[in-house]
N, C-alpha and C positions, 0 to 999 in steps of 0.2 A: 638827772632825769625828773620829769614832772610826775608827781605822785597823784593818785586818785583821779586820773583822767577818765572822763566818761565820753565815749565817742557817740555821736548822733547816729541813730539808725534811721535811714531815709525811707519814707513811703515811696511807692512806685512813682508818684507824681514828682516828689522832691528829687528822686534819682534821675528822672527824665530831665528836669530843670537843671540839675547839677551837670549832667553830661552835655547838654546843649550849651550851657553857659561856658563851660570849660572849652568846648569846641570854638565858640565865638571868640573868646579871649585869645586862644591860640591862633586863630585865623587873623585876628587884628594884629597880633605880634608879628606874624608872618608878613603882614602888609606894611611893616615898619613902624607901627605905633609903639610908644613906650608903655610899660606895664599898666600904670594907673589909668592912662587914657584908654587903653585896650579894654580895661574892666568897666569903664563908664558906659560902654555900649550894652552892657548886660543889665537888663531890667528884671529885677526879682522883687516881688512885693514884700517878702519876709526879710527884714534886714539881717537877722541872724543867719539865715540860709545864704544870703549874698556874702556875708562876712566869711562863712565857711568856704564858699566857692572861690572867693578871691585868695584866701589862704591856701587852698588846695592848688589853685592855678600857679601860685608863686612857687610852691614846693615842687610841682611838676617841672617848671622851668629850671629850677635849681638842679633837680635830678638829671635832666637831659643835658643842660649846658655844662654844668660843673662836673658831675660824675660820669655822664655819658660821653661828652665831647672833650672833657678834661680842660675846660676853660678855667682860668683862675677866678676866684670869687670876685675880685676887683673888676675883671672884664665882664662877668655876669651882671654885676651892679651897674656898670656903665651901659651895657646893652639894654637892660631893662629899665634904666632910669630909676632904680630903687637904691636907697641909701645902704651903705655897708651894714649899718646897725640893724636895719630891717631885714636885710638879706641873711645876716648871721643868726638873727632870732628865728627866722623861718627855717633855716638850715638845721638849727638845734632842735626845733619842734619836729621836723621831718625825721631826724635820726631817732628821737624819742618815739615817734609813731612807729617806726620800723621795729625798734626794740620791743615796744609794748605789744604790737601785733604778733611778732614772732613768739613772744612769751605766752600770749593768750592762745595762739595756735598750738604751741607745744603742750600747754596745760590741758587743752581740750582734746588733743589727739591721744594723750596717754596720761590721764590724771594720776599722780602718785606713783607712776611706773616709769622705768627707763624703757626706751624702745627696744624691741627685740627683733631679730631676723630669723627667718626659717630656712 
């Protein structure tokens, strides 16, 4: 697990750009483009924001194709035109994101306490 991760908090404008960019990438993929080419059509002035968008889009595709549709990672790699090394790294980051988000949610929901039911 990656330690000391700090997640970016998007402004309203960054959130809008993120959502629109992800939608563009997914549309391009649906039209048959490979992942990197699909991402080239996204124009974002902030290079760090674009890097986050591309990383998130890849994680979304992994989640849908591998975990949702149960395609083997090798098939996901082939379909997206992304190396297995890159795909595995993104998959590991995605799993870490889920664990960290779940842990943060749990900590915020009941700090120092176990959940109780009534």
